[in-house]
C-alpha positions, 0 to 999 in steps of 0.5 A: 500500500505504501513504500514508507511513512513519508509516503503515507503522510504525503498521500494522506495529505493529498486527501486532506488528512494531515497525519503526524509522524507517529500516525504515518509510521504506525499506518505504514507498519500496519500495512507492511505487517498486515496487522489490524490497527487499533486507534484510541482517543476522544471522540472527534479527533480523526480516528474514523477519518483516518480509515476513510483517508487510507481508503481514499488515498489507496483507492480501496473500498471502505467496508464499515462495521458500526458498533453499538450495544446489542450488536450480534453475529447476524449483524456483524458476520452473516445471516441466512435469508430465512424467508427465501429458504422457507419459500424454497422448501415450500416450493420443493414440497409442492413440486414433490406432491404434484409429482407423486400425489399419493406419496404420504411421505412427500414432505419428508422426501422433499426435505431430504432433497433440499436441506443441503441446497438451502445453505448455499451462496444463494441464501447467504446474506453477508455483513461487513466482516464477511464482506471484507474477508471475501473481497479480492479487491483492495479493502479497508475494514473499519470497525468503528467504536468497538468499545460500544459493543458488549464484551462478548462481541469481541470474540466474534472479532478474534478469528477475523483479526488473527487469521482473517477467516470466518467459519460458517458451520453449514459451508465451512471456513472462508479465508481471505485471499487478500487481507483487508487493511483493518482499523478498529476505533475506540473512544475508550469508554470501556477497556477492550480485552487483552486478546483483542489488543494483542492482535492489533498495533496501537495508536492513540490520537488526542486533541492536536496542538493549536498549530496542527489544528489550524493546519487541519482546519485550513486543509479542510476549509481552504476558503477560511481567512488566516486570522479567522482560523487562528481565532477559531483554534485558539477559542477551541483550545480555550474551551477544552481547558474548561470542565465541560461535559463534552469538549469540542472535537476537531470535527466540530472545529471544522464545522465551526469554520464552515458555519462562520463562512456560511454566515459571512463572519470574518471575525470571531468576536463575542457576538459571533461566538455567542451566536454560533456556540451551538456548533461546538457545545451540545450541552446547556451546562457547557454553554453556561460555563463557556458564557461565564468563562468567556464573558458572553451573554448569560445562558438560561439553564 
């Protein structure tokens, strides 16, 4: 996928993802060793965007498994099209009855002829993990927010992430002919299992420095004026020093820049901050605290 960490940084920059040295090096090693990459850090610092950027930079297909509480094997790996299977069985029974109306065991005979046929490719519904394993083309598999699933779901990932294979009891083991580049993201709301971590390389992404965040904002919103970008990232950095329920993410800083451009605002003064603060702060208590600390008009709780 890449010939060096420098090429990783260069090609990611071409798709407007600015990777630091540690990120570029870890992505390169993961590609060379064909190991999954676990990316951990606060929400909105670019973990998911890293997977998207790698896919865009390499021309690979992005296959995404969005994790959530209650995710199970049927949604992550595969399931059978039971409705279609039932229709096939009913059709086979009907055909057998027509062929030999006097046969009392027509249903049993029909089942013996069809039970192997309904567990075939025609009736298989592939989900993200199996889809990524079976692809012959370049693929980036994004397992997003793995910490939001139950711990039992991690067992579903172990076979995939260690051997890049999936076992379907009715069909056997399907092994990847071309391993996908795997990115597992976590917001660290719970500790992932050691078994899962052992199978991955690790990268921690945190809020960037104001200088790097400014470069990110300018890369994503090239129309923004230099002075406004400076004011924006300084204000975002200040907000993150407050005791907020949810600090502004890099993604929200970028949204803030786009909001200011859409409103034709060229300076981030108190009035501009007060009127657009809802872009970056999503809790009323955070608005109240920010208004107090930044000297903005009071917000009713």
